[in-house]
MARTI-793865 format. One line per 8 residues: number of its first residue (from 1); their letters; for each residue x, y, z of C-alpha. Coordinates in Angstrom, 3 decimals. Example, Ala and Ser with C-alpha at 12.3 -4.5 7.8 and 13.67 -1.06 7.14 Angstrom:
BEGIN
1) as) 12.300,-4.500,7.800 ~ 13.670,-1.060,7.140
# end
This chain:
BEGIN
1) mpdntlpr) -152.259,-93.104,-162.643 ~ -155.059,-94.664,-160.599 ~ -156.594,-97.940,-161.662 ~ -159.218,-97.499,-164.413 ~ -161.101,-100.673,-163.433 ~ -162.398,-99.235,-160.143 ~ -165.655,-97.760,-161.519 ~ -166.518,-100.914,-163.493
9) delratie) -165.877,-103.244,-160.564 ~ -167.735,-100.943,-158.195 ~ -170.700,-100.705,-160.558 ~ -170.902,-104.485,-160.813 ~ -170.729,-104.785,-157.020 ~ -173.414,-102.103,-156.604 ~ -175.737,-103.862,-159.040 ~ -175.216,-107.193,-157.268
17) arrdlgpd) -175.886,-105.564,-153.896 ~ -179.048,-103.952,-155.276 ~ -180.253,-107.389,-156.454 ~ -179.555,-108.879,-153.024 ~ -180.931,-105.994,-150.922 ~ -183.815,-104.883,-153.097 ~ -185.039,-101.450,-154.160 ~ -185.261,-100.147,-150.561
25) yeqalves) -181.479,-99.674,-150.446 ~ -181.098,-98.317,-153.970 ~ -180.581,-94.672,-152.925 ~ -177.839,-95.584,-150.420 ~ -176.114,-97.838,-152.942 ~ -176.187,-95.155,-155.624 ~ -174.790,-92.545,-153.202 ~ -172.003,-94.917,-152.163
33) fldkidsa) -171.159,-95.649,-155.796 ~ -171.075,-91.947,-156.665 ~ -168.773,-91.228,-153.706 ~ -166.342,-93.863,-154.971 ~ -166.509,-92.420,-158.482 ~ -165.809,-88.936,-157.092 ~ -162.786,-90.272,-155.219 ~ -161.479,-91.965,-158.360
41) iearvrae) -161.920,-88.771,-160.401 ~ -160.207,-86.675,-157.727 ~ -157.260,-89.080,-157.680 ~ -156.939,-88.897,-161.464 ~ -157.105,-85.103,-161.466 ~ -154.520,-84.922,-158.671 ~ -152.221,-87.240,-160.623 ~ -152.616,-85.217,-163.828
49) vaaqngyq) -151.969,-81.890,-162.076 ~ -148.968,-83.354,-160.273 ~ -147.585,-84.686,-163.552 ~ -147.976,-81.285,-165.216 ~ -146.177,-79.618,-162.291 ~ -143.282,-82.056,-162.410 ~ -144.299,-84.184,-159.435 ~ -144.854,-87.913,-159.280
57) vqpgtpga) -147.903,-89.452,-157.621 ~ -147.136,-92.590,-155.681 ~ -149.860,-95.240,-155.907 ~ -152.046,-95.524,-152.833 ~ -151.085,-92.164,-151.343 ~ -152.976,-88.915,-151.719 ~ -151.101,-85.964,-153.175 ~ -147.746,-86.014,-154.874
65) spprgrpk) -144.114,-86.381,-153.976 ~ -141.536,-83.868,-155.213 ~ -139.513,-84.868,-158.256 ~ -136.171,-86.524,-157.691 ~ -132.980,-84.545,-158.152 ~ -132.692,-80.788,-158.165 ~ -135.599,-78.954,-156.484 ~ -137.603,-76.535,-158.584
73) qtdstipi) -136.567,-72.950,-157.890 ~ -139.115,-70.205,-157.785 ~ -138.410,-66.991,-159.636 ~ -139.429,-63.896,-157.704 ~ -138.493,-61.501,-160.496 ~ -141.932,-61.330,-162.082 ~ -143.909,-60.593,-158.877 ~ -141.428,-57.864,-157.917
81) algslgig) -141.554,-56.302,-161.381 ~ -145.354,-56.396,-161.498 ~ -145.580,-55.076,-157.956 ~ -143.235,-52.221,-158.821 ~ -145.353,-51.288,-161.823 ~ -148.559,-51.622,-159.846 ~ -147.254,-49.368,-157.099 ~ -145.363,-47.102,-159.491
89) ipltaiaa) -148.364,-45.987,-161.529 ~ -150.447,-44.501,-158.702 ~ -147.326,-43.361,-156.850 ~ -146.226,-41.445,-159.956 ~ -149.559,-39.637,-160.141 ~ -149.577,-38.801,-156.439 ~ -145.920,-37.745,-156.269 ~ -146.077,-35.621,-159.424
97) geagpagl) -149.339,-34.000,-158.364 ~ -148.314,-33.200,-154.804 ~ -144.557,-32.554,-154.969 ~ -143.836,-32.032,-158.666 ~ -140.674,-33.334,-160.310 ~ -138.839,-33.712,-156.998 ~ -141.579,-35.993,-155.643 ~ -141.597,-37.970,-158.872
105) flawtgii) -137.824,-38.430,-158.683 ~ -137.999,-39.490,-155.031 ~ -140.821,-42.002,-155.647 ~ -139.074,-43.708,-158.558 ~ -135.729,-43.703,-156.736 ~ -137.403,-45.661,-153.929 ~ -138.931,-48.135,-156.380 ~ -135.572,-48.619,-158.125
113) lvnvaaal) -133.800,-49.166,-154.797 ~ -136.318,-51.859,-153.818 ~ -135.752,-53.661,-157.134 ~ -131.958,-53.414,-156.821 ~ -132.094,-54.766,-153.262 ~ -134.263,-57.678,-154.415 ~ -131.869,-58.449,-157.283 ~ -128.842,-58.391,-154.969
121) grrrr) -130.653,-60.634,-152.483 ~ -131.426,-63.157,-155.245 ~ -127.829,-63.110,-156.424 ~ -126.513,-64.035,-152.960 ~ -128.601,-67.205,-152.755
# end
């Protein structure tokens, strides 16, 4: 996690600079301070998101490094299943309306073959 003292130290430095430079530079000092605060918040958010996704943030580097050990595998079953249903619903209506039961059988046979091919491809990995 990033250092929590950054905003306090930066605020003190900004106030000291404002005392030294006067009110003419106040807008620039405030903008600079806010930019540093934004950077600190972004770093904290990045670290929190990385931690929730199983990554570790290394201090002083933007982003996250992958966790040690076994890499996280992605499961393509859900997108294929949802895609099949999403395509299957309108395809069922079109096939049944245009070609009757034979078209319906042909459409769902194609969808089933795509899912079987995807399952066999996953099994080989």
